[in-house]
Backbone as a chain_set.jsonl record, in Angstrom:
{"seq": "XXXXXXXXXXXXXXXXXXXXXXXXXXXXXXXXXXXXXXXXXXXXXXXXXXXXXXXXXXXXXXXXXXXXXXXXXXXXXXXXXXXXXXXXXXXXXXXXXXXXXXXXXXXXXXXXXXXXXXXXXXXXXXXXXXXXXXXXXXXXXXXXXXXXXXXXXXXXXXXXXXXXXXXXXXXXXXXXXXXXXXXXXXXXXXXXXXXXXXXX", "coords": {"N": [[-18.491, 14.215, -4.159], [-18.369, 12.247, -6.111], [-15.639, 12.105, -6.461], [-14.882, 11.036, -3.983], [-16.125, 8.528, -4.163], [-14.639, 7.436, -6.231], [-12.13, 7.278, -4.976], [-12.693, 5.389, -3.011], [-13.269, 3.159, -4.595], [-10.761, 2.744, -5.804], [-9.285, 2.096, -3.528], [-10.508, -0.303, -2.767], [-9.79, -1.89, -4.926], [-7.031, -2.016, -4.513], [-6.996, -3.355, -2.038], [-8.173, -5.763, -2.804], [-6.156, -6.872, -4.289], [-4.25, -7.54, -2.48], [-1.723, -9.598, -1.138], [-0.451, -10.23, 1.17], [-0.607, -12.191, 3.132], [-0.252, -14.59, 1.859], [1.656, -16.694, 2.011], [1.231, -17.726, 4.587], [-1.429, -18.619, 4.379], [-1.142, -20.586, 2.444], [0.113, -22.485, 3.906], [-1.799, -23.565, 5.533], [-4.366, -26.029, 6.369], [-6.224, -25.906, 4.308], [-4.852, -24.727, 2.259], [-5.263, -22.392, 0.72], [-5.705, -19.582, -1.545], [-5.266, -16.013, -1.029], [-8.27, -14.097, -0.721], [-9.545, -11.262, -0.502], [-12.396, -9.861, 1.087], [-14.524, -7.269, 1.135], [-16.765, -4.48, 1.668], [-16.984, -1.351, 0.844], [-17.938, 2.087, 1.304], [-18.522, 5.52, 0.743], [-20.849, 6.683, 1.49], [-22.235, 5.084, 3.255], [-24.025, 4.67, 6.264], [-23.936, 2.873, 8.241], [-21.628, 0.669, 9.662], [-20.386, -2.561, 9.528], [-18.321, -4.321, 11.476], [-16.736, -7.116, 11.406], [-15.186, -10.349, 12.009], [-13.53, -12.255, 10.308], [-13.774, -13.574, 6.974], [-15.536, -16.691, 6.552], [-15.194, -20.054, 5.254], [-17.257, -20.429, 3.375], [-17.91, -17.823, 2.617], [-15.45, -17.104, 1.594], [-15.471, -18.663, -0.7], [-17.705, -17.676, -2.116], [-17.357, -14.929, -2.207], [-19.036, -13.091, -1.107], [-19.842, -11.189, 1.634], [-20.867, -12.39, 4.853], [-22.528, -14.333, 3.803], [-23.998, -16.611, 4.78], [-25.14, -18.772, 7.473], [-24.538, -17.312, 9.729], [-24.747, -14.724, 8.76], [-27.492, -14.671, 8.229], [-28.538, -14.71, 10.819], [-27.435, -12.339, 11.837], [-28.658, -10.429, 10.163], [-31.273, -10.792, 10.995], [-31.087, -9.918, 13.667], [-30.592, -7.23, 13.107], [-32.904, -6.541, 11.846], [-33.406, -6.403, 9.098], [-33.627, -7.114, 5.529], [-31.956, -9.133, 2.976], [-31.573, -7.498, 0.74], [-31.415, -4.861, 1.734], [-29.261, -5.19, 3.453], [-27.122, -5.725, 1.748], [-26.898, -3.398, 0.335], [-24.631, -1.353, -0.598], [-24.477, 1.382, -0.575], [-25.625, 2.089, 1.744], [-24.79, 0.387, 3.808], [-21.685, -0.544, 5.035], [-19.099, -3.035, 5.021], [-16.524, -4.208, 6.85], [-14.347, -6.34, 7.834], [-12.162, -7.522, 10.529], [-10.078, -8.959, 9.477], [-9.581, -9.493, 6.052], [-9.602, -11.785, 4.539], [-10.37, -15.314, 4.403], [-8.96, -17.089, 7.033], [-8.209, -19.764, 7.238], [-8.169, -23.148, 8.655], [-7.75, -24.443, 12.018], [-6.129, -27.185, 13.78], [-8.292, -28.5, 14.865], [-10.324, -28.011, 13.181], [-11.601, -25.591, 13.353], [-12.121, -22.096, 12.522], [-9.173, -20.228, 11.999], [-7.767, -17.493, 13.946], [-8.316, -14.008, 13.012], [-5.665, -12.67, 11.101], [-3.471, -10.284, 12.52], [-1.988, -8.664, 10.904], [-3.497, -7.821, 8.722], [-5.322, -5.845, 9.668], [-3.427, -4.051, 10.596], [-2.173, -3.256, 8.247], [-4.261, -2.161, 6.664], [-6.531, -1.126, 8.048], [-6.776, 1.5, 9.279], [-6.623, 3.255, 7.078], [-8.805, 2.381, 5.543], [-10.982, 2.829, 7.281], [-10.83, 5.578, 7.402], [-11.789, 6.26, 4.935], [-14.453, 5.808, 5.096], [-16.645, 7.935, 5.41], [-19.191, 8.625, 6.295], [-20.211, 7.132, 8.343], [-22.315, 6.41, 11.057], [-23.05, 4.538, 12.863], [-21.431, 1.832, 14.25], [-21.18, -1.588, 14.158], [-19.798, -3.844, 16.224], [-18.841, -6.867, 15.697], [-18.263, -9.594, 17.404], [-15.41, -10.65, 19.411], [-12.786, -9.915, 18.495], [-13.034, -7.58, 16.895], [-14.144, -5.918, 18.818], [-12.179, -5.708, 20.867], [-10.068, -4.544, 19.435], [-11.154, -2.094, 18.593], [-12.313, -0.88, 20.889], [-10.269, -0.973, 22.685], [-10.239, -2.493, 24.996], [-9.807, -5.074, 27.187], [-11.572, -6.757, 28.397], [-13.696, -9.718, 28.763], [-15.807, -10.912, 26.035], [-18.533, -11.179, 26.839], [-18.75, -9.3, 28.906], [-18.242, -6.912, 27.542], [-20.316, -6.846, 25.642], [-22.553, -6.858, 27.311], [-22.327, -4.366, 28.331], [-23.317, -2.648, 26.472], [-24.898, -0.331, 26.38], [-23.263, 1.717, 27.203], [-21.777, 2.42, 25.027], [-23.455, 3.339, 23.111], [-24.856, 6.036, 21.119], [-23.316, 5.421, 18.902], [-21.728, 3.166, 18.657], [-22.083, -0.362, 18.794], [-21.493, -3.213, 20.503], [-21.567, -6.621, 19.609], [-22.343, -10.124, 20.087], [-20.709, -12.728, 18.21], [-22.615, -13.825, 15.433], [-22.512, -16.523, 14.866], [-23.485, -20.007, 14.651], [-22.204, -21.383, 16.602], [-22.396, -19.85, 18.848], [-24.9, -20.177, 19.888], [-25.409, -21.381, 22.342], [-24.396, -19.41, 24.078], [-26.24, -17.369, 23.612], [-28.558, -18.521, 24.636], [-27.912, -18.628, 27.32], [-27.786, -15.992, 27.89], [-30.315, -14.402, 27.738], [-31.105, -11.763, 27.89], [-29.848, -10.342, 25.896], [-31.166, -10.659, 23.352], [-33.643, -9.843, 24.211], [-33.352, -7.236, 25.217], [-31.18, -5.749, 24.002], [-31.311, -6.265, 21.198], [-33.866, -5.174, 20.241], [-33.302, -2.415, 20.508], [-31.136, -2.174, 18.789], [-32.388, -2.8, 16.327], [-34.156, -0.621, 16.097], [-32.38, 1.513, 15.926], [-30.969, 0.893, 13.571], [-33.08, 0.992, 11.739], [-33.709, 3.707, 11.865], [-31.437, 4.877, 10.77], [-31.378, 3.846, 8.209]], "CA": [[-18.917, 12.86, -3.819], [-17.85, 11.349, -7.146], [-14.221, 11.921, -6.164], [-14.809, 10.111, -2.852], [-16.482, 7.199, -4.659], [-13.488, 6.953, -6.974], [-11.105, 6.918, -4.006], [-13.13, 4.13, -2.388], [-13.098, 2.096, -5.594], [-9.324, 2.488, -5.927], [-8.856, 1.422, -2.314], [-10.976, -1.687, -2.817], [-8.954, -2.595, -5.9], [-5.766, -2.287, -3.829], [-7.237, -4.395, -1.034], [-8.447, -7.024, -3.507], [-4.904, -7.417, -4.831], [-3.305, -7.783, -1.377], [-1.269, -10.982, -0.981], [0.49, -10.186, 2.288], [-0.689, -13.41, 3.949], [-0.306, -15.742, 0.954], [2.481, -17.803, 2.496], [0.565, -18.319, 5.746], [-2.616, -19.352, 3.927], [-0.681, -21.769, 1.722], [0.579, -23.461, 4.897], [-2.927, -24.091, 6.299], [-4.946, -27.283, 5.871], [-6.961, -25.651, 3.064], [-3.882, -24.28, 1.247], [-6.026, -21.504, -0.154], [-5.165, -18.286, -1.952], [-5.976, -14.875, -0.462], [-9.402, -13.524, -1.44], [-10.105, -10.235, 0.37], [-13.822, -9.594, 0.918], [-14.949, -6.057, 1.83], [-17.755, -3.646, 0.979], [-16.742, 0.001, 1.327], [-18.792, 3.124, 0.719], [-18.4, 6.83, 1.385], [-22.183, 7.137, 1.9], [-22.831, 4.158, 4.223], [-24.18, 5.212, 7.615], [-23.727, 1.756, 9.163], [-20.452, -0.15, 9.401], [-20.322, -3.85, 10.207], [-16.933, -4.715, 11.683], [-16.75, -8.501, 11.84], [-13.899, -10.967, 12.323], [-12.885, -12.628, 9.047], [-14.666, -14.445, 6.214], [-15.447, -18.133, 6.676], [-14.902, -20.735, 3.995], [-18.332, -20.2, 2.407], [-17.738, -16.455, 2.1], [-14.248, -17.162, 0.752], [-15.829, -19.25, -1.995], [-18.698, -16.864, -2.822], [-16.952, -13.529, -2.3], [-20.121, -12.263, -0.57], [-19.711, -11.22, 3.093], [-22.0, -12.865, 5.648], [-23.398, -15.138, 2.935], [-24.069, -17.88, 5.487], [-26.109, -18.748, 8.568], [-24.193, -16.188, 10.602], [-25.344, -13.549, 8.143], [-28.942, -14.726, 8.432], [-28.83, -14.308, 12.202], [-27.102, -10.919, 11.978], [-29.731, -9.664, 9.509], [-32.437, -10.871, 11.875], [-30.842, -8.98, 14.764], [-30.691, -5.862, 12.594], [-34.267, -6.313, 11.378], [-33.396, -6.028, 7.681], [-33.521, -8.217, 4.589], [-30.692, -9.201, 2.245], [-31.445, -6.357, -0.173], [-30.93, -3.714, 2.508], [-27.962, -5.541, 4.014], [-26.097, -5.662, 0.704], [-26.917, -2.093, -0.332], [-23.384, -0.751, -0.128], [-24.661, 2.819, -0.37], [-26.141, 2.294, 3.106], [-24.096, -0.439, 4.799], [-20.318, -0.954, 4.704], [-18.66, -4.223, 5.75], [-15.067, -4.168, 6.941], [-13.935, -7.234, 8.915], [-10.827, -7.308, 11.071], [-9.214, -9.511, 8.431], [-10.415, -9.509, 4.851], [-9.553, -13.104, 3.911], [-10.536, -16.522, 5.2], [-7.631, -17.4, 7.547], [-7.925, -21.19, 7.253], [-8.621, -23.907, 9.821], [-6.757, -25.0, 12.93], [-6.088, -28.652, 13.791], [-9.595, -29.005, 15.277], [-11.309, -27.679, 12.163], [-12.203, -24.279, 13.602], [-11.449, -21.008, 11.824], [-8.052, -19.575, 12.664], [-8.075, -16.091, 14.249], [-7.937, -13.051, 11.957], [-4.284, -12.191, 11.228], [-3.379, -8.862, 12.877], [-1.33, -7.945, 9.814], [-4.491, -7.215, 7.841], [-5.768, -4.586, 10.28], [-2.283, -3.139, 10.672], [-1.902, -2.747, 6.902], [-5.361, -1.552, 5.935], [-7.731, -0.672, 8.759], [-6.835, 2.955, 9.469], [-6.919, 3.884, 5.796], [-10.162, 2.031, 5.136], [-11.925, 3.547, 8.138], [-10.791, 6.982, 7.014], [-12.566, 6.44, 3.702], [-15.88, 5.651, 5.414], [-16.844, 9.265, 5.987], [-20.572, 8.893, 6.701], [-20.65, 6.132, 9.322], [-22.873, 6.896, 12.32], [-23.209, 3.39, 13.755], [-20.512, 0.723, 13.986], [-21.508, -2.83, 14.854], [-18.58, -4.608, 16.501], [-19.352, -8.229, 15.71], [-17.268, -10.522, 17.904], [-14.398, -10.133, 20.317], [-11.617, -9.303, 17.86], [-13.383, -6.204, 16.529], [-14.384, -5.161, 20.043], [-10.923, -5.403, 21.558], [-9.281, -3.632, 18.598], [-11.787, -0.782, 18.531], [-12.577, -0.312, 22.204], [-9.034, -1.048, 23.491], [-10.724, -3.017, 26.265], [-9.469, -6.494, 27.181], [-12.56, -7.564, 29.106], [-14.315, -10.761, 27.935], [-16.9, -10.492, 25.159], [-19.793, -11.058, 27.585], [-18.729, -8.04, 29.638], [-18.335, -5.809, 26.583], [-21.657, -6.833, 25.05], [-23.524, -6.476, 28.342], [-22.134, -2.933, 28.585], [-23.601, -2.001, 25.181], [-25.491, 1.007, 26.539], [-22.191, 2.697, 27.416], [-21.175, 2.78, 23.742], [-24.494, 3.891, 22.245], [-25.543, 5.43, 19.971], [-22.452, 5.298, 17.721], [-21.1, 1.846, 18.621], [-22.812, -1.425, 19.48], [-20.797, -4.502, 20.488], [-22.475, -7.762, 19.472], [-21.69, -11.432, 19.997], [-20.69, -13.191, 16.831], [-23.874, -14.53, 15.172], [-22.259, -17.91, 14.493], [-24.256, -21.042, 15.335], [-21.436, -21.82, 17.775], [-22.763, -19.007, 19.982], [-26.289, -20.416, 20.284], [-25.393, -21.617, 23.781], [-24.228, -18.113, 24.744], [-27.501, -16.637, 23.506], [-29.514, -19.139, 25.564], [-27.504, -18.266, 28.678], [-27.882, -14.534, 28.027], [-31.537, -14.0, 27.028], [-31.241, -10.313, 27.909], [-29.335, -9.743, 24.667], [-32.224, -10.569, 22.345], [-34.806, -9.174, 24.797], [-33.104, -5.821, 25.502], [-30.281, -5.08, 23.065], [-31.735, -6.399, 19.798], [-34.862, -4.165, 19.844], [-32.645, -1.107, 20.365], [-30.362, -2.265, 17.552], [-33.306, -2.702, 15.185], [-34.669, 0.741, 15.993], [-31.275, 2.376, 15.477], [-30.728, 0.583, 12.168], [-34.217, 1.51, 10.957], [-33.611, 5.166, 11.823], [-30.342, 5.264, 9.885], [-31.651, 3.425, 6.831]], "C": [[-18.399, 11.85, -4.84], [-16.369, 11.069, -6.907], [-14.036, 10.917, -5.027], [-15.114, 8.692, -3.301], [-15.32, 6.597, -5.435], [-12.36, 6.52, -6.06], [-11.423, 5.578, -3.355], [-12.895, 2.967, -3.347], [-11.625, 1.743, -5.766], [-8.79, 1.732, -4.717], [-9.292, -0.041, -2.331], [-10.185, -2.512, -3.836], [-7.609, -2.954, -5.268], [-5.913, -3.413, -2.82], [-7.428, -5.746, -1.717], [-7.171, -7.675, -4.032], [-3.886, -7.752, -3.745], [-2.992, -9.283, -1.266], [-0.301, -11.105, 0.196], [0.513, -11.477, 3.101], [-0.652, -14.686, 3.11], [0.485, -16.936, 1.487], [1.827, -18.509, 3.68], [-0.646, -19.138, 5.325], [-2.222, -20.637, 3.2], [-0.243, -22.871, 2.674], [-0.559, -24.039, 5.744], [-3.441, -25.382, 5.682], [-5.631, -27.088, 4.522], [-6.054, -25.191, 1.92], [-4.524, -23.345, 0.219], [-5.261, -20.221, -0.48], [-5.9, -17.164, -1.213], [-7.155, -14.461, -1.345], [-10.062, -12.49, -0.519], [-11.574, -9.949, 0.039], [-14.189, -8.386, 1.778], [-16.083, -5.41, 1.034], [-17.629, -2.245, 1.573], [-17.648, 1.0, 0.619], [-18.608, 4.428, 1.475], [-19.75, 7.348, 1.869], [-22.82, 6.246, 2.965], [-22.876, 4.783, 5.615], [-23.972, 4.137, 8.676], [-22.493, 0.978, 8.715], [-20.55, -1.431, 10.204], [-18.858, -4.268, 10.262], [-16.936, -6.124, 12.268], [-15.354, -9.025, 12.11], [-13.099, -11.258, 11.058], [-13.85, -13.529, 8.297], [-14.458, -15.918, 6.573], [-15.222, -18.744, 5.302], [-15.991, -20.479, 2.955], [-18.21, -18.815, 1.786], [-16.494, -16.385, 1.213], [-14.596, -17.672, -0.647], [-16.769, -18.354, -2.801], [-18.237, -15.432, -3.063], [-17.99, -12.56, -1.759], [-20.069, -12.318, 0.952], [-21.001, -11.628, 3.789], [-23.02, -13.617, 4.798], [-23.518, -16.548, 3.521], [-25.078, -17.758, 6.625], [-25.811, -17.628, 9.565], [-24.818, -14.897, 10.075], [-26.856, -13.511, 8.322], [-29.299, -14.254, 9.835], [-28.535, -12.824, 12.413], [-28.173, -10.049, 11.349], [-30.998, -9.667, 10.353], [-32.271, -9.923, 13.051], [-31.036, -7.54, 14.316], [-32.096, -5.518, 12.1], [-34.343, -5.893, 9.923], [-33.285, -7.277, 6.804], [-32.183, -8.158, 3.848], [-30.487, -7.984, 1.342], [-30.888, -5.138, 0.553], [-29.514, -3.967, 3.019], [-26.847, -5.365, 2.99], [-26.161, -4.384, -0.134], [-25.708, -1.306, 0.164], [-23.48, 0.76, 0.027], [-25.085, 3.112, 1.064], [-25.376, 1.521, 4.177], [-22.721, -0.836, 4.263], [-19.947, -2.153, 5.567], [-17.136, -4.276, 5.689], [-14.629, -5.065, 8.1], [-12.53, -6.922, 9.411], [-9.755, -7.887, 10.155], [-10.091, -9.773, 7.226], [-10.491, -10.873, 4.172], [-9.883, -14.208, 4.908], [-9.161, -16.959, 5.697], [-7.252, -18.872, 7.52], [-8.413, -21.834, 8.539], [-7.455, -24.298, 10.706], [-6.873, -26.529, 12.931], [-7.433, -29.269, 14.162], [-10.693, -28.691, 14.266], [-12.047, -26.377, 12.388], [-11.439, -23.205, 12.832], [-10.289, -20.465, 12.654], [-8.41, -18.12, 12.959], [-7.676, -15.172, 13.098], [-6.487, -12.606, 12.141], [-4.246, -10.693, 11.517], [-2.806, -8.042, 11.726], [-2.335, -7.204, 8.936], [-4.956, -5.861, 8.39], [-4.638, -3.57, 10.322], [-1.973, -2.515, 9.315], [-3.005, -1.828, 6.381], [-6.385, -0.785, 6.765], [-7.836, 0.85, 8.884], [-7.216, 3.664, 8.17], [-8.355, 3.612, 5.358], [-11.197, 2.768, 5.977], [-11.966, 5.031, 7.781], [-11.593, 7.274, 5.768], [-14.069, 6.344, 3.937], [-16.35, 6.899, 6.152], [-18.239, 9.523, 6.551], [-21.073, 7.981, 7.803], [-21.108, 6.792, 10.624], [-23.069, 5.779, 13.338], [-22.251, 2.293, 13.319], [-20.925, -0.472, 14.829], [-20.222, -3.635, 14.996], [-18.994, -6.056, 16.731], [-18.237, -9.187, 16.134], [-16.142, -9.84, 18.666], [-13.218, -9.452, 19.666], [-11.887, -7.847, 17.496], [-13.572, -5.335, 17.771], [-13.085, -4.768, 20.728], [-10.07, -4.417, 20.761], [-9.842, -2.209, 18.682], [-11.899, -0.118, 19.891], [-11.335, -0.27, 23.095], [-9.361, -1.53, 24.905], [-10.538, -4.533, 26.239], [-10.474, -7.35, 27.951], [-13.148, -8.633, 28.183], [-15.485, -10.217, 27.128], [-18.199, -10.278, 25.925], [-19.874, -9.732, 28.327], [-18.9, -6.855, 28.696], [-19.737, -5.707, 25.993], [-22.693, -6.399, 26.082], [-23.443, -4.992, 28.685], [-22.49, -2.1, 27.353], [-24.159, -0.593, 25.325], [-24.42, 2.092, 26.683], [-21.601, 3.189, 26.101], [-22.18, 3.411, 22.772], [-24.376, 5.418, 22.2], [-24.63, 5.128, 18.774], [-21.807, 3.918, 17.565], [-21.99, 0.845, 19.344], [-22.02, -2.724, 19.375], [-21.809, -5.649, 20.476], [-21.691, -9.062, 19.597], [-21.614, -11.828, 18.534], [-21.955, -14.009, 16.583], [-23.703, -15.985, 14.739], [-23.154, -18.874, 15.261], [-23.522, -21.543, 16.564], [-21.796, -21.014, 19.016], [-24.215, -19.176, 20.408], [-26.384, -20.655, 21.788], [-25.265, -20.318, 24.562], [-25.548, -17.344, 24.73], [-28.549, -17.204, 24.463], [-29.198, -18.779, 27.017], [-27.666, -16.773, 28.952], [-29.118, -14.014, 27.287], [-31.765, -12.5, 26.994], [-30.797, -9.683, 26.582], [-30.448, -9.581, 23.633], [-33.458, -9.857, 22.89], [-34.601, -7.666, 24.926], [-32.277, -5.119, 24.423], [-30.782, -5.125, 21.633], [-32.827, -5.402, 19.41], [-34.269, -2.771, 19.665], [-31.824, -1.08, 19.081], [-31.264, -2.097, 16.345], [-33.835, -1.288, 14.994], [-33.6, 1.686, 15.462], [-30.982, 2.153, 13.995], [-31.835, 1.156, 11.305], [-34.128, 3.023, 10.822], [-32.534, 5.624, 10.84], [-30.59, 4.892, 8.439], [-32.868, 4.133, 6.239]], "O": [[-18.034, 10.73, -4.482], [-15.896, 9.953, -7.119], [-13.157, 10.057, -5.084], [-14.445, 7.75, -2.876], [-15.039, 5.403, -5.323], [-11.699, 5.515, -6.321], [-10.541, 4.74, -3.169], [-12.383, 1.919, -2.952], [-11.279, 0.565, -5.863], [-7.951, 0.841, -4.852], [-8.521, -0.921, -1.948], [-9.943, -3.7, -3.623], [-7.103, -4.059, -5.461], [-5.074, -4.31, -2.747], [-6.9, -6.757, -1.255], [-7.115, -8.894, -4.199], [-2.78, -8.197, -4.051], [-3.894, -10.12, -1.297], [0.562, -11.982, 0.209], [1.536, -11.821, 3.693], [-0.99, -15.758, 3.611], [0.015, -18.071, 1.414], [1.859, -19.736, 3.774], [-0.872, -20.228, 5.849], [-2.896, -21.658, 3.329], [-0.224, -24.046, 2.309], [-0.321, -24.908, 6.582], [-3.003, -25.781, 4.603], [-5.626, -27.99, 3.685], [-6.439, -25.258, 0.753], [-4.342, -23.501, -0.988], [-4.315, -19.837, 0.209], [-7.048, -17.35, -0.81], [-7.051, -14.473, -2.571], [-11.032, -12.808, 0.169], [-11.947, -9.812, -1.127], [-14.169, -8.467, 3.006], [-16.322, -5.754, -0.124], [-18.112, -1.987, 2.676], [-18.069, 0.783, -0.518], [-18.547, 4.438, 2.705], [-19.802, 8.348, 2.586], [-23.85, 6.615, 3.528], [-21.891, 5.352, 6.084], [-23.847, 4.441, 9.862], [-22.338, 0.668, 7.533], [-20.769, -1.398, 11.415], [-18.236, -4.536, 9.235], [-17.115, -6.306, 13.473], [-14.441, -8.254, 12.405], [-12.109, -10.584, 10.773], [-14.675, -14.192, 8.925], [-13.339, -16.34, 6.861], [-15.079, -18.03, 4.31], [-15.684, -20.327, 1.772], [-18.385, -18.649, 0.579], [-16.489, -15.687, 0.199], [-14.079, -17.175, -1.647], [-16.654, -18.275, -4.024], [-18.676, -14.791, -4.018], [-17.855, -11.347, -1.925], [-20.237, -13.396, 1.521], [-22.093, -11.253, 3.362], [-24.224, -13.545, 5.045], [-23.193, -17.54, 2.868], [-25.787, -16.757, 6.728], [-26.724, -17.067, 10.17], [-25.346, -14.088, 10.838], [-27.433, -12.446, 8.542], [-30.247, -13.491, 10.018], [-29.294, -12.129, 13.089], [-28.564, -9.036, 11.929], [-31.711, -8.666, 10.419], [-33.204, -9.201, 13.402], [-31.58, -6.722, 15.058], [-32.438, -4.345, 11.953], [-35.225, -5.125, 9.538], [-32.901, -8.349, 7.271], [-31.382, -7.249, 4.065], [-29.366, -7.497, 1.195], [-29.993, -4.463, 0.045], [-28.674, -3.067, 3.016], [-25.755, -4.91, 3.327], [-25.542, -4.305, -1.196], [-25.759, -0.67, 1.218], [-22.641, 1.361, 0.699], [-24.929, 4.233, 1.549], [-25.32, 1.951, 5.329], [-22.608, -1.395, 3.172], [-20.413, -2.282, 6.699], [-16.545, -4.375, 4.614], [-14.548, -4.598, 9.236], [-11.799, -6.151, 8.79], [-8.648, -7.355, 10.075], [-11.225, -10.228, 7.369], [-11.352, -11.093, 3.32], [-9.693, -14.046, 6.113], [-8.267, -17.182, 4.882], [-6.091, -19.209, 7.753], [-8.992, -21.174, 9.402], [-6.327, -24.465, 10.24], [-7.644, -27.091, 12.154], [-7.7, -30.421, 13.822], [-11.851, -29.057, 14.465], [-13.017, -26.085, 11.69], [-10.26, -23.375, 12.525], [-10.415, -20.269, 13.863], [-9.277, -17.56, 12.288], [-6.803, -15.514, 12.301], [-6.113, -12.2, 13.241], [-4.913, -9.914, 10.836], [-3.111, -6.856, 11.593], [-2.064, -6.101, 8.463], [-4.98, -4.862, 7.67], [-4.856, -2.377, 10.111], [-1.553, -1.36, 9.249], [-2.717, -0.824, 5.728], [-7.044, 0.115, 6.246], [-8.895, 1.418, 8.614], [-8.045, 4.575, 8.177], [-9.039, 4.507, 4.861], [-12.183, 3.276, 5.442], [-13.021, 5.662, 7.852], [-12.031, 8.405, 5.558], [-14.864, 6.747, 3.088], [-16.439, 6.907, 7.38], [-18.453, 10.536, 7.216], [-22.247, 8.046, 8.166], [-20.4, 7.611, 11.211], [-23.234, 6.039, 14.53], [-22.257, 1.874, 12.161], [-21.012, -0.384, 16.054], [-19.631, -4.056, 14.001], [-19.439, -6.423, 17.819], [-17.378, -9.548, 15.33], [-15.948, -8.628, 18.579], [-12.686, -8.493, 20.225], [-11.057, -6.977, 17.76], [-13.203, -4.161, 17.777], [-12.915, -3.615, 21.125], [-9.419, -3.55, 21.344], [-9.091, -1.243, 18.825], [-11.612, 1.071, 20.032], [-11.339, 0.386, 24.137], [-8.815, -1.023, 25.886], [-11.065, -5.202, 25.35], [-10.248, -8.546, 28.137], [-13.11, -8.483, 26.962], [-16.081, -9.199, 27.481], [-18.898, -9.294, 25.686], [-20.934, -9.108, 28.377], [-19.617, -5.904, 29.01], [-20.282, -4.611, 25.861], [-23.614, -5.649, 25.756], [-24.375, -4.429, 29.259], [-22.018, -0.973, 27.209], [-23.912, 0.256, 24.469], [-24.648, 3.247, 26.325], [-20.991, 4.257, 26.058], [-21.795, 3.952, 21.736], [-23.856, 6.026, 23.136], [-25.101, 4.638, 17.747], [-21.388, 3.546, 16.469], [-22.58, 1.159, 20.377], [-21.886, -3.28, 18.285], [-22.779, -5.645, 21.233], [-20.509, -9.109, 19.256], [-22.372, -11.317, 17.709], [-22.338, -14.81, 17.435], [-24.664, -16.61, 14.291], [-23.541, -18.593, 16.395], [-24.149, -22.074, 17.481], [-21.524, -21.457, 20.133], [-24.712, -18.39, 21.215], [-27.321, -20.191, 22.436], [-25.931, -20.131, 25.58], [-25.924, -16.737, 25.733], [-29.339, -16.453, 25.036], [-30.102, -18.643, 27.841], [-27.681, -16.344, 30.106], [-28.987, -13.267, 26.317], [-32.53, -12.008, 26.164], [-31.298, -8.629, 26.189], [-30.649, -8.49, 23.1], [-34.246, -9.319, 22.112], [-35.548, -6.896, 24.767], [-32.629, -4.025, 23.981], [-30.69, -4.127, 20.918], [-32.734, -4.817, 18.331], [-34.682, -2.028, 18.775], [-31.817, -0.077, 18.367], [-30.944, -1.334, 15.433], [-33.952, -0.809, 13.866], [-33.887, 2.558, 14.641], [-30.771, 3.109, 13.25], [-31.566, 1.74, 10.255], [-34.444, 3.564, 9.763], [-32.698, 6.635, 10.158], [-30.074, 5.546, 7.533], [-33.226, 3.886, 5.088]]}, "num_chains": 1, "name": "protein.A"}
């Protein structure tokens, strides 16, 4: 186990030094430097596969350190201490750095290059994962190889249980989606909370 922990630490050091997208980030409105944000663990039983860090996470270096994280923790039924216990929960977004803003001020999509460079190796290091939360459409389409819209994938959550659960992104921008789809918080969230509690 100590050897595995050392391998994970070395991998995170490599990821932290990645500058593959530096030129693209420098060309965005924010002109920011790469700052990969991940939390890997060989003992974590839950993996959160999100999209990419937002600007606040880019600045803090702490994943889901924003309102989206508050909503995700509420869905999972856990507090910040449990959420950030890397021995129990790993966080591996589709892209590890904040991608910048588009002309309308919205986050740019996660660059595919990040997943192509790192994802297979990183997932291989997460040897204890029993539940993967696919947070948002990018993680769902990459993992499930299914091009259906997010609503269709999330509504089909029972088909992927108990090892995978597709979730809408917890961003405030999806509040309208949640109001139009009350079944998610009424039916899926209680099952998610029970599954998370059992694994933790």
